[in-house]
C-alpha positions as a printed Julia matrix, in Angstrom:
137×3 Matrix{Float64}:
 33.56   -0.22   2.47
 35.19    1.29   5.49
 38.05   -0.58   7.09
 37.69   -2.48  10.37
 39.15   -0.81  13.47
 39.71   -3.2   16.36
 38.92   -2.23  19.94
 42.12   -2.4   22.0
 40.49   -4.68  24.59
 39.88   -7.32  21.89
 43.44   -8.69  22.02
 43.33   -9.05  25.81
 39.88  -10.64  25.61
 41.25  -13.22  23.16
 44.13  -14.06  25.52
 41.77  -14.37  28.48
 39.26  -16.72  26.79
 36.41  -14.22  26.47
 35.87  -15.08  22.79
 35.44  -18.36  20.97
 35.28  -16.88  17.51
 34.56  -20.22  15.86
 31.29  -20.79  17.72
 30.15  -17.62  19.54
 27.33  -15.54  18.03
 28.71  -12.31  16.61
 26.26   -9.44  16.06
 26.39   -5.92  14.66
 25.29   -2.9   16.65
 24.6     0.46  15.02
 25.46    3.8   16.58
 25.71    7.41  15.5
 28.2     8.22  18.28
 31.89    7.55  17.66
 33.19    4.49  19.49
 36.52    4.89  21.27
 38.87    2.06  20.28
 41.22    2.75  23.2
 38.66    2.6   26.02
 35.39    0.97  24.9
 35.23   -2.72  25.68
 31.63   -3.87  25.97
 28.33   -3.12  24.29
 27.13   -0.94  27.18
 29.98    1.49  26.33
 28.27    2.55  23.1
 24.92    4.24  22.44
 22.89    2.05  20.11
 20.12    3.23  17.8
 16.62    1.71  17.86
 16.29   -1.47  15.78
 12.48   -1.6   15.56
 12.34   -1.73  11.74
 15.6    -3.59  11.1
 16.23   -7.15   9.95
 18.43   -9.57  11.89
 21.84   -8.26  12.91
 23.32  -11.73  13.52
 26.54  -12.54  11.66
 27.14  -16.02  10.24
 30.61  -17.51  10.6
 31.7   -19.24   7.39
 34.92  -20.73   8.73
 37.28  -20.48  11.65
 40.63  -22.17  11.93
 44.37  -22.03  11.63
 46.82  -23.15   9.01
 50.61  -23.01   9.46
 50.2   -20.91  12.6
 47.88  -18.31  11.06
 44.3   -18.14  12.35
 41.57  -16.89  10.0
 37.95  -16.05  10.73
 35.73  -15.71   7.67
 32.29  -14.14   8.07
 29.35  -14.23   5.66
 28.42  -10.81   4.29
 25.38   -9.33   6.04
 22.53   -7.36   4.47
 20.59   -5.12   6.84
 17.09   -4.24   5.61
 14.69   -1.58   6.88
 11.12   -2.88   6.86
  8.02   -1.08   8.14
  9.79    2.24   8.57
 13.19    3.89   8.53
 16.29    2.93  10.53
 18.88    5.41  11.69
 20.65    7.62  11.5
 23.86    5.72  12.23
 27.46    6.12  11.11
 29.24    3.24  12.85
 28.72   -0.51  12.53
 30.11   -2.28  15.6
 30.83   -6.01  15.82
 30.36   -7.55  19.25
 30.24  -11.02  20.78
 26.68  -11.69  21.95
 27.77  -14.93  23.67
 30.36  -13.21  25.86
 29.33  -12.27  29.4
 29.38   -8.48  28.81
 28.78   -8.47  25.03
 32.45   -7.64  24.51
 33.33   -5.49  21.51
 35.54   -6.66  18.65
 35.77   -3.84  16.11
 33.87   -1.23  14.14
 33.46    0.32  10.71
 33.17    4.09  10.24
 31.08    4.96   7.18
 32.27    8.58   7.25
 28.83   10.16   7.54
 25.44    9.29   8.98
 23.2     6.84   7.12
 19.43    6.46   7.37
 17.81    3.47   5.7
 14.35    4.24   4.36
 11.63    1.58   4.38
 12.78   -1.18   1.98
 16.37    0.08   1.72
 19.37   -2.12   2.51
 22.94   -1.82   3.68
 25.37   -4.54   2.63
 28.25   -5.2    5.03
 31.09   -6.9    3.14
 33.12   -8.89   5.64
 35.2   -10.55   2.92
 37.39   -7.48   2.64
 38.23   -7.6    6.34
 38.77  -11.24   7.26
 40.25  -11.46  10.75
 43.72  -12.99  10.49
 45.93  -13.54  13.52
 49.58  -14.48  13.12
 52.0   -14.84  16.05
 55.03  -12.55  15.8
């Protein structure tokens, strides 16, 4: 699995109460155009693919909380399934906050090359390897 790259605006958005990671609906967006971590901040900044034949992109939050000053967000792994036709191509899986006013971006995975899911094929997104952990310095 590719590693998660955070959008630079994410830290400011956290400080300015844009995200409530424990209760907001997080969603994945798929794109074949490279996101720019330094300047992209909302979903309209990226070019999404068509999702006509794709299963739900909603992410389920397993837990959200802090212990000893360290905040952890744990997300349930997500399986995307093409049904009724192909999906793609896409190379980047972007996480955004669907509950935020401008669908603010959180981070993205770069799979290294374009992927097309054929009818019946799946892509498993393993969030366990990239649990969001925030610790004050």
